[in-house]
N, C-alpha and C positions, 0 to 999 in steps of 0.2 A: 750378913741380912739375906733373907732369901726373896726374891722377886719373881712373879711370874706375868709377863705382861704381855696380855692379847692386842691383837692389832688386825685389821682387815674386813672388819662388818661394814654395813652399810645397806643402802637400798638397793634393791635388785627386782629386775621383774620376774614373773615365773618363767622356769625355764632357763634362766641364768644362771651365771656361775660366781663364787666369790672364793678365794683362797684365803683363811684364817692364817697368823701364826702366832705363835706363842713362844716368846725368848725367856728364858730362865735364867737368872745368876743367884751365887749364892749356894747351889748346890752341886754335886758331881751329877752331871746332866747324863752321863753315859750309864750310870749304872740304875737311873730311876726308868719305872715305868710311866707312859705318859698319856694323859687321858682326855679326849674331850666330851664335854657335858654340855647338856643346853637346859634351859629353864624358860618355859613361856608364861605370860600372864595368868595368874590362878592357877598353873598347875605345880606339879613336883618336879624337882630336878631330875634328868634322865640322862642315862650313859648314850653317849653318840657312838664313840670308838674308841680304842684303845692300842697303844704299840708299845709292846714291850722294850726293855733293855738289849733282848736279844732281835728285835724286830720282827717279831710274831704280830700280827695284827687280827682283830675282830670288832666287828661292826655291830649293831644294831640292826635287827630287820628292816626298821622304816628305812633305813639310809643304805642298805646295800647295794650294790650296783650304781650308787649316783656320788657317794664321798670317797675319799681316798685319804688316809690318815699315812703321813711319812715323819721322819723325823732327819736333823742334820747335826750329828752329834758335834762335830766341828765348830758350829754356829750356835749351839744350844739351844735348838729352834724344833718346834713340834709344828708340823703343819696339817692344816685341814682344808683339802680341796672339796669343793661342793659343786657340783653340777646338776643340771637338771632340778634346781630349785622348785619349791613348791609354796604355796602360801602357809601352809602348816609347820614350815620349818623354820617360821619365825619365832624368836627368841633371842634369848642372852646366852651366848656362847662362853662357857668357863674352859680353861684347860687345869688339870690337876698333875701334880707329880707326886707317883709315890716311890718308897724304895722298901723293898720288901725287910721284914725285921725293925722296920723303923715305927717309933709307936705315933707318929702321925703324920698325914699329908698336909701339901702345900698348894693354893689354889690362886688361882689369877684373879682379877676385878671382873674380867669378862668383857665383850664385845657386843653390841647390839647386832643382830641379823634382821632384816625385814624385807619379806620378799611382798611384795604387792605391784599391781598395775596401775 
């Protein structure tokens, strides 16, 4: 049974930091590309960052310089370090596992991040 479980969300003031974690089980974590997405109320889900199985990273323009994605294959975990948070970063954050050549992706249940004073 495949599970992706996000954690680390919460309420933070503007300018603050949070680190999200996504623990994967039931997949060969090291060969999956791992993604972070987010979805704000009334908006479409959008890509935040990706880290490939080989460790290459890419970021959406709106988080470049503020967020860092990383992975620990020994712990089957992908992280999203979020710094200099803004109110517009408020959303539910989801992780996704994608394996090249596999017909479907796996998603976590999401973790809420709220940036407010």
